[in-house]
PDB file of N, CA, C and O in Angstrom:
ATOM      1  N   UNK A   1     100.272 122.416  70.266  1.00  0.00           N
ATOM      2  CA  UNK A   1     101.727 123.099  70.352  1.00  0.00           C
ATOM      3  C   UNK A   1     102.775 121.883  70.111  1.00  0.00           C
ATOM      4  O   UNK A   1     103.776 121.760  69.405  1.00  0.00           O
ATOM      5  N   UNK A   2     102.188 121.165  70.888  1.00  0.00           N
ATOM      6  CA  UNK A   2     103.009 119.747  70.843  1.00  0.00           C
ATOM      7  C   UNK A   2     103.136 118.981  69.407  1.00  0.00           C
ATOM      8  O   UNK A   2     104.192 118.503  68.995  1.00  0.00           O
ATOM      9  N   UNK A   3     102.076 118.947  68.816  1.00  0.00           N
ATOM     10  CA  UNK A   3     101.826 117.946  67.791  1.00  0.00           C
ATOM     11  C   UNK A   3     102.613 119.437  66.845  1.00  0.00           C
ATOM     12  O   UNK A   3     103.712 119.069  66.430  1.00  0.00           O
ATOM     13  N   UNK A   4     102.377 120.625  66.524  1.00  0.00           N
ATOM     14  CA  UNK A   4     103.225 121.376  65.819  1.00  0.00           C
ATOM     15  C   UNK A   4     104.712 120.988  66.025  1.00  0.00           C
ATOM     16  O   UNK A   4     105.526 120.794  65.123  1.00  0.00           O
ATOM     17  N   UNK A   5     104.905 120.917  67.193  1.00  0.00           N
ATOM     18  CA  UNK A   5     106.234 120.838  67.477  1.00  0.00           C
ATOM     19  C   UNK A   5     106.900 119.440  66.743  1.00  0.00           C
ATOM     20  O   UNK A   5     107.919 119.400  66.053  1.00  0.00           O
ATOM     21  N   UNK A   6     106.187 118.548  67.037  1.00  0.00           N
ATOM     22  CA  UNK A   6     106.428 116.970  66.555  1.00  0.00           C
ATOM     23  C   UNK A   6     106.680 117.221  64.843  1.00  0.00           C
ATOM     24  O   UNK A   6     107.798 117.113  64.339  1.00  0.00           O
ATOM     25  N   UNK A   7     105.551 117.543  64.126  1.00  0.00           N
ATOM     26  CA  UNK A   7     105.415 117.967  62.705  1.00  0.00           C
ATOM     27  C   UNK A   7     106.721 118.653  62.112  1.00  0.00           C
ATOM     28  O   UNK A   7     107.398 118.276  61.155  1.00  0.00           O
ATOM     29  N   UNK A   8     106.923 119.928  63.058  1.00  0.00           N
ATOM     30  CA  UNK A   8     108.494 120.595  62.593  1.00  0.00           C
ATOM     31  C   UNK A   8     109.510 119.788  62.905  1.00  0.00           C
ATOM     32  O   UNK A   8     110.415 119.708  62.075  1.00  0.00           O
ATOM     33  N   UNK A   9     109.609 119.039  64.102  1.00  0.00           N
ATOM     34  CA  UNK A   9     110.739 118.142  64.028  1.00  0.00           C
ATOM     35  C   UNK A   9     111.053 117.108  63.351  1.00  0.00           C
ATOM     36  O   UNK A   9     112.154 116.569  63.237  1.00  0.00           O
ATOM     37  N   UNK A  10     109.640 116.724  62.709  1.00  0.00           N
ATOM     38  CA  UNK A  10     109.937 115.445  61.456  1.00  0.00           C
ATOM     39  C   UNK A  10     110.622 115.871  60.414  1.00  0.00           C
ATOM     40  O   UNK A  10     111.655 115.405  59.932  1.00  0.00           O
ATOM     41  N   UNK A  11     109.776 117.095  59.979  1.00  0.00           N
ATOM     42  CA  UNK A  11     109.830 118.146  58.603  1.00  0.00           C
ATOM     43  C   UNK A  11     111.843 118.201  58.353  1.00  0.00           C
ATOM     44  O   UNK A  11     112.677 117.912  57.495  1.00  0.00           O
ATOM     45  N   UNK A  12     111.771 118.772  59.750  1.00  0.00           N
ATOM     46  CA  UNK A  12     113.438 119.110  60.029  1.00  0.00           C
ATOM     47  C   UNK A  12     114.325 118.057  59.560  1.00  0.00           C
ATOM     48  O   UNK A  12     115.226 118.186  58.731  1.00  0.00           O
ATOM     49  N   UNK A  13     113.899 116.777  60.308  1.00  0.00           N
ATOM     50  CA  UNK A  13     114.841 115.875  60.440  1.00  0.00           C
ATOM     51  C   UNK A  13     114.953 115.403  59.084  1.00  0.00           C
ATOM     52  O   UNK A  13     116.110 115.295  58.680  1.00  0.00           O
ATOM     53  N   UNK A  14     113.933 115.062  58.199  1.00  0.00           N
ATOM     54  CA  UNK A  14     113.624 114.435  57.200  1.00  0.00           C
ATOM     55  C   UNK A  14     114.397 115.431  55.898  1.00  0.00           C
ATOM     56  O   UNK A  14     114.891 114.946  54.879  1.00  0.00           O
ATOM     57  N   UNK A  15     114.352 116.802  56.210  1.00  0.00           N
ATOM     58  CA  UNK A  15     114.650 117.648  54.554  1.00  0.00           C
ATOM     59  C   UNK A  15     116.122 118.123  55.555  1.00  0.00           C
ATOM     60  O   UNK A  15     116.571 119.186  55.126  1.00  0.00           O
ATOM     61  N   UNK A  16     116.915 117.582  56.732  1.00  0.00           N
ATOM     62  CA  UNK A  16     118.178 117.959  57.123  1.00  0.00           C
ATOM     63  C   UNK A  16     118.181 119.526  57.249  1.00  0.00           C
ATOM     64  O   UNK A  16     119.034 120.257  56.745  1.00  0.00           O
ATOM     65  N   UNK A  17     117.014 119.967  58.057  1.00  0.00           N
ATOM     66  CA  UNK A  17     117.232 121.860  58.218  1.00  0.00           C
ATOM     67  C   UNK A  17     117.030 121.599  59.680  1.00  0.00           C
ATOM     68  O   UNK A  17     116.034 121.197  60.281  1.00  0.00           O
ATOM     69  N   UNK A  18     118.297 121.946  60.127  1.00  0.00           N
ATOM     70  CA  UNK A  18     118.274 122.357  61.624  1.00  0.00           C
ATOM     71  C   UNK A  18     117.768 123.039  62.497  1.00  0.00           C
ATOM     72  O   UNK A  18     117.502 122.881  63.689  1.00  0.00           O
ATOM     73  N   UNK A  19     117.622 124.130  61.480  1.00  0.00           N
ATOM     74  CA  UNK A  19     116.633 125.239  62.366  1.00  0.00           C
ATOM     75  C   UNK A  19     115.026 124.701  62.754  1.00  0.00           C
ATOM     76  O   UNK A  19     114.488 124.828  63.854  1.00  0.00           O
ATOM     77  N   UNK A  20     114.370 124.002  61.400  1.00  0.00           N
ATOM     78  CA  UNK A  20     113.236 123.430  61.861  1.00  0.00           C
ATOM     79  C   UNK A  20     112.907 122.580  63.251  1.00  0.00           C
ATOM     80  O   UNK A  20     111.953 122.649  64.026  1.00  0.00           O
ATOM     81  N   UNK A  21     114.327 121.590  63.238  1.00  0.00           N
ATOM     82  CA  UNK A  21     114.408 120.520  64.167  1.00  0.00           C
ATOM     83  C   UNK A  21     114.524 121.097  65.547  1.00  0.00           C
ATOM     84  O   UNK A  21     113.969 120.558  66.504  1.00  0.00           O
ATOM     85  N   UNK A  22     115.347 122.352  65.675  1.00  0.00           N
ATOM     86  CA  UNK A  22     115.632 122.910  66.736  1.00  0.00           C
ATOM     87  C   UNK A  22     113.907 123.885  67.375  1.00  0.00           C
ATOM     88  O   UNK A  22     113.670 124.039  68.573  1.00  0.00           O
ATOM     89  N   UNK A  23     113.195 124.268  66.517  1.00  0.00           N
ATOM     90  CA  UNK A  23     112.135 124.994  66.561  1.00  0.00           C
ATOM     91  C   UNK A  23     111.225 123.802  67.257  1.00  0.00           C
ATOM     92  O   UNK A  23     110.708 123.850  68.373  1.00  0.00           O
ATOM     93  N   UNK A  24     111.172 122.788  66.363  1.00  0.00           N
ATOM     94  CA  UNK A  24     110.079 121.656  66.622  1.00  0.00           C
ATOM     95  C   UNK A  24     110.836 120.836  68.305  1.00  0.00           C
ATOM     96  O   UNK A  24     110.070 120.053  68.866  1.00  0.00           O
ATOM     97  N   UNK A  25     111.387 120.925  68.567  1.00  0.00           N
ATOM     98  CA  UNK A  25     112.384 120.349  69.574  1.00  0.00           C
ATOM     99  C   UNK A  25     111.685 121.744  70.987  1.00  0.00           C
ATOM    100  O   UNK A  25     111.298 121.423  72.110  1.00  0.00           O
ATOM    101  N   UNK A  26     111.714 122.867  70.560  1.00  0.00           N
ATOM    102  CA  UNK A  26     111.436 123.857  71.666  1.00  0.00           C
ATOM    103  C   UNK A  26     110.177 123.794  71.741  1.00  0.00           C
ATOM    104  O   UNK A  26     109.609 123.926  72.825  1.00  0.00           O
ATOM    105  N   UNK A  27     109.538 123.589  70.637  1.00  0.00           N
ATOM    106  CA  UNK A  27     107.886 123.464  70.887  1.00  0.00           C
ATOM    107  C   UNK A  27     107.007 122.128  71.270  1.00  0.00           C
ATOM    108  O   UNK A  27     105.809 121.941  71.484  1.00  0.00           O
ATOM    109  N   UNK A  28     107.833 121.536  71.258  1.00  0.00           N
ATOM    110  CA  UNK A  28     107.857 120.324  72.271  1.00  0.00           C
ATOM    111  C   UNK A  28     107.868 120.370  73.792  1.00  0.00           C
ATOM    112  O   UNK A  28     107.061 120.026  74.657  1.00  0.00           O
ATOM    113  N   UNK A  29     109.158 120.957  73.801  1.00  0.00           N
ATOM    114  CA  UNK A  29     109.280 120.936  75.245  1.00  0.00           C
ATOM    115  C   UNK A  29     107.989 121.965  76.187  1.00  0.00           C
ATOM    116  O   UNK A  29     107.155 121.697  77.051  1.00  0.00           O
ATOM    117  N   UNK A  30     108.326 122.982  75.589  1.00  0.00           N
ATOM    118  CA  UNK A  30     107.047 124.401  75.799  1.00  0.00           C
ATOM    119  C   UNK A  30     105.591 123.694  75.568  1.00  0.00           C
ATOM    120  O   UNK A  30     104.605 124.269  76.030  1.00  0.00           O
ATOM    121  N   UNK A  31     105.469 122.752  75.029  1.00  0.00           N
ATOM    122  CA  UNK A  31     104.129 122.546  75.252  1.00  0.00           C
ATOM    123  C   UNK A  31     103.790 121.600  76.098  1.00  0.00           C
ATOM    124  O   UNK A  31     102.640 121.466  76.515  1.00  0.00           O
ATOM    125  N   UNK A  32     105.049 120.647  76.519  1.00  0.00           N
ATOM    126  CA  UNK A  32     104.854 119.409  77.479  1.00  0.00           C
ATOM    127  C   UNK A  32     104.514 120.339  78.928  1.00  0.00           C
ATOM    128  O   UNK A  32     103.529 120.145  79.639  1.00  0.00           O
ATOM    129  N   UNK A  33     105.551 121.361  79.164  1.00  0.00           N
ATOM    130  CA  UNK A  33     105.452 122.231  80.119  1.00  0.00           C
ATOM    131  C   UNK A  33     104.202 122.879  80.779  1.00  0.00           C
ATOM    132  O   UNK A  33     103.919 122.964  81.974  1.00  0.00           O
ATOM    133  N   UNK A  34     103.433 123.376  79.523  1.00  0.00           N
ATOM    134  CA  UNK A  34     102.663 124.526  79.422  1.00  0.00           C
ATOM    135  C   UNK A  34     101.096 123.432  79.950  1.00  0.00           C
ATOM    136  O   UNK A  34     100.065 123.735  80.551  1.00  0.00           O
ATOM    137  N   UNK A  35     101.690 121.885  79.260  1.00  0.00           N
ATOM    138  CA  UNK A  35     100.159 120.987  79.635  1.00  0.00           C
ATOM    139  C   UNK A  35     100.528 120.510  80.826  1.00  0.00           C
ATOM    140  O   UNK A  35      99.545 120.042  81.401  1.00  0.00           O
ATOM    141  N   UNK A  36     101.472 120.426  81.428  1.00  0.00           N
ATOM    142  CA  UNK A  36     101.818 119.868  83.125  1.00  0.00           C
ATOM    143  C   UNK A  36     101.908 120.812  84.066  1.00  0.00           C
ATOM    144  O   UNK A  36     101.905 120.454  85.244  1.00  0.00           O
ATOM    145  N   UNK A  37     102.006 122.214  83.726  1.00  0.00           N
ATOM    146  CA  UNK A  37     102.185 122.962  85.048  1.00  0.00           C
ATOM    147  C   UNK A  37     100.541 123.683  85.026  1.00  0.00           C
ATOM    148  O   UNK A  37     100.163 124.340  84.057  1.00  0.00           O
ATOM    149  N   UNK A  38      99.796 123.475  86.063  1.00  0.00           N
ATOM    150  CA  UNK A  38      98.746 124.480  85.926  1.00  0.00           C
ATOM    151  C   UNK A  38      98.619 125.726  86.414  1.00  0.00           C
ATOM    152  O   UNK A  38      98.993 126.135  87.513  1.00  0.00           O
ATOM    153  N   UNK A  39      97.955 126.439  85.365  1.00  0.00           N
ATOM    154  CA  UNK A  39      97.855 128.072  85.530  1.00  0.00           C
ATOM    155  C   UNK A  39      96.575 128.434  86.202  1.00  0.00           C
ATOM    156  O   UNK A  39      95.436 127.985  86.072  1.00  0.00           O
ATOM    157  N   UNK A  40      97.065 129.353  86.943  1.00  0.00           N
ATOM    158  CA  UNK A  40      95.847 130.120  87.377  1.00  0.00           C
ATOM    159  C   UNK A  40      96.000 129.479  88.957  1.00  0.00           C
ATOM    160  O   UNK A  40      95.365 129.994  89.878  1.00  0.00           O
ATOM    161  N   UNK A  41      96.524 128.796  89.089  1.00  0.00           N
ATOM    162  CA  UNK A  41      96.529 128.222  90.563  1.00  0.00           C
ATOM    163  C   UNK A  41      95.608 126.603  90.706  1.00  0.00           C
ATOM    164  O   UNK A  41      95.235 125.934  89.742  1.00  0.00           O
ATOM    165  N   UNK A  42      95.468 126.369  91.699  1.00  0.00           N
ATOM    166  CA  UNK A  42      94.771 124.400  91.617  1.00  0.00           C
ATOM    167  C   UNK A  42      93.967 124.630  92.633  1.00  0.00           C
ATOM    168  O   UNK A  42      93.741 123.626  93.308  1.00  0.00           O
ATOM    169  N   UNK A  43      93.330 125.843  93.065  1.00  0.00           N
ATOM    170  CA  UNK A  43      92.629 125.749  94.334  1.00  0.00           C
ATOM    171  C   UNK A  43      90.905 125.667  93.748  1.00  0.00           C
ATOM    172  O   UNK A  43      90.398 126.372  92.875  1.00  0.00           O
ATOM    173  N   UNK A  44      90.345 124.717  94.444  1.00  0.00           N
ATOM    174  CA  UNK A  44      89.010 124.714  93.931  1.00  0.00           C
ATOM    175  C   UNK A  44      88.393 125.046  94.869  1.00  0.00           C
ATOM    176  O   UNK A  44      88.960 124.979  95.959  1.00  0.00           O
ATOM    177  N   UNK A  45      87.029 125.518  94.803  1.00  0.00           N
ATOM    178  CA  UNK A  45      86.316 125.908  95.507  1.00  0.00           C
ATOM    179  C   UNK A  45      84.756 125.296  95.642  1.00  0.00           C
ATOM    180  O   UNK A  45      83.917 125.615  94.799  1.00  0.00           O
ATOM    181  N   UNK A  46      84.405 124.359  96.801  1.00  0.00           N
ATOM    182  CA  UNK A  46      83.248 123.562  96.477  1.00  0.00           C
ATOM    183  C   UNK A  46      82.300 124.137  97.477  1.00  0.00           C
ATOM    184  O   UNK A  46      82.749 124.573  98.538  1.00  0.00           O
ATOM    185  N   UNK A  47      81.093 124.170  97.232  1.00  0.00           N
ATOM    186  CA  UNK A  47      80.266 124.811  97.800  1.00  0.00           C
ATOM    187  C   UNK A  47      79.118 123.966  98.472  1.00  0.00           C
ATOM    188  O   UNK A  47      78.212 124.532  99.084  1.00  0.00           O
TER     189      UNK A  47
END
């Protein structure tokens, strides 16, 4: 998702399309948040 965001951001900046730039920036932020925040908890069970 981060890579797609970067691609859309670059295309939006090169083609001067503000919609692609905005969507790319949003995808980068969402992708980074999803990568940094653990989903499902961090409890690990060791037997």
